[in-house]
C-alpha positions as CSV (number, residue, x, y, z in Angstrom):
1,M,0.1,0.0,-0.1
2,F,2.8,2.3,0.6
3,T,4.3,1.9,-2.8
4,A,0.9,2.7,-4.3
5,Y,0.9,5.9,-2.0
6,V,4.4,6.9,-3.3
7,V,3.5,6.5,-6.9
8,A,0.3,8.5,-6.5
9,A,2.0,11.3,-4.6
10,V,4.8,11.5,-7.0
11,A,2.5,11.3,-10.0
12,T,0.1,14.1,-8.5
13,A,3.1,16.3,-7.6
14,A,4.4,15.9,-11.0
15,A,1.3,16.8,-12.7
16,N,0.8,19.8,-10.4
17,A,4.3,21.0,-11.0
18,A,3.7,20.9,-14.7
19,A,0.5,22.8,-14.4
20,A,2.2,25.4,-12.4
21,I,4.8,25.9,-15.0
22,A,2.1,26.3,-17.5
23,D,0.6,29.0,-15.5
24,F,3.8,30.7,-14.8
25,A,4.6,30.6,-18.4
26,R,1.0,32.2,-19.1
27,S,0.5,29.6,-22.0
28,G,-1.9,30.8,-24.6
29,W,-4.4,28.2,-24.1
30,I,-4.4,28.8,-20.4
31,L,-5.4,32.4,-20.9
32,G,-8.0,31.6,-23.2
33,N,-9.5,29.1,-20.9
34,M,-9.3,31.7,-18.1
35,T,-11.2,34.1,-20.2
36,A,-13.8,31.4,-21.1
37,Y,-14.4,30.8,-17.5
38,G,-14.7,34.3,-16.2
39,V,-11.4,34.2,-14.1
40,P,-9.0,37.3,-14.3
41,H,-5.9,36.8,-15.8
42,S,-4.2,38.4,-12.8
43,W,-5.1,35.3,-10.8
44,L,-2.8,33.1,-12.8
45,Y,0.3,33.5,-10.7
46,P,-1.3,32.8,-7.5
47,L,-3.2,30.0,-8.9
48,G,0.1,28.6,-10.3
49,A,1.8,29.3,-6.7
50,A,-1.1,27.1,-5.1
51,K,-0.2,24.3,-7.7
52,A,3.4,24.5,-7.0
53,A,3.0,24.5,-3.3
54,G,0.8,21.6,-3.3
55,A,3.3,19.7,-5.4
56,V,5.9,20.5,-3.0
57,G,3.8,19.6,0.0
58,L,3.2,16.1,-1.6
59,L,6.9,15.4,-1.8
60,A,7.5,16.8,1.6
61,G,4.7,14.5,2.9
62,L,6.6,11.4,1.9
63,A,8.9,12.2,4.8
64,V,6.5,14.2,6.9
65,P,3.0,12.6,6.5
66,P,0.9,15.4,8.0
67,V,2.3,17.8,5.4
68,G,1.4,15.4,2.8
69,I,-2.2,15.0,4.1
70,A,-2.4,18.8,4.3
71,A,-1.3,19.3,0.7
72,A,-3.3,16.7,-0.8
73,G,-6.4,18.0,1.2
74,C,-5.7,21.6,-0.1
75,L,-5.3,20.3,-3.8
76,L,-8.5,18.4,-3.3
77,L,-10.3,21.5,-2.4
78,Y,-8.4,23.5,-4.9
79,F,-9.5,21.3,-7.7
80,T,-13.1,21.1,-6.3
81,G,-13.2,24.8,-7.0
82,A,-11.7,24.6,-10.4
83,T,-14.4,22.0,-11.5
84,A,-17.1,24.1,-10.2
85,T,-15.5,27.0,-12.0
86,V,-15.8,25.1,-15.2
87,L,-19.2,24.1,-14.4
88,R,-20.3,27.6,-13.8
89,A,-18.9,28.7,-17.3
90,R,-20.9,25.8,-18.8
91,A,-17.6,24.4,-20.4
92,Y,-18.6,20.9,-19.9
93,S,-16.1,19.5,-22.6
94,H,-13.3,20.9,-20.3
95,L,-14.3,19.1,-17.1
96,V,-11.8,16.5,-17.9
97,F,-8.8,18.8,-17.0
98,P,-9.6,19.7,-13.5
99,G,-11.4,16.3,-13.2
100,V,-8.1,14.4,-13.7
101,F,-6.4,16.5,-11.2
102,L,-9.2,16.2,-8.7
103,L,-9.0,12.6,-8.9
104,L,-5.2,12.4,-8.6
105,A,-5.5,14.6,-5.3
106,A,-8.2,12.3,-4.1
107,V,-6.6,9.2,-4.8
108,T,-3.3,10.6,-3.1
109,L,-5.2,11.7,-0.1
110,G,-7.0,8.4,0.4
111,L,-3.7,6.4,0.1
112,Q,-1.9,8.8,2.5
113,L,-4.7,8.3,5.1
114,A,-4.6,4.7,4.7
115,V,-0.9,4.3,5.2
116,A,-0.5,7.1,8.0
């Protein structure tokens, strides 16, 4: 079970780190999506910082489990909000993007709680 947790935590951290990098780079497709969802572009760096902090927290949680639990829980809340934002914008074809990240955070949190 611990191995599954480590794989999930590292995969979730890598996915969030990649998403944070895309946010910091202000990729055109991200700016377009934010416009479509009604999210101000000025939020891009803080949202990227939250993803980056979650990624670092998940990796730190491999050594300090409470940090990993907090990071996974915060990412779960973050992507619940992201999913709600996409739903509010009625961009149903885009639900897969926050949905995958939400699922990764949920699986990581569940496994972390199981091995803690």
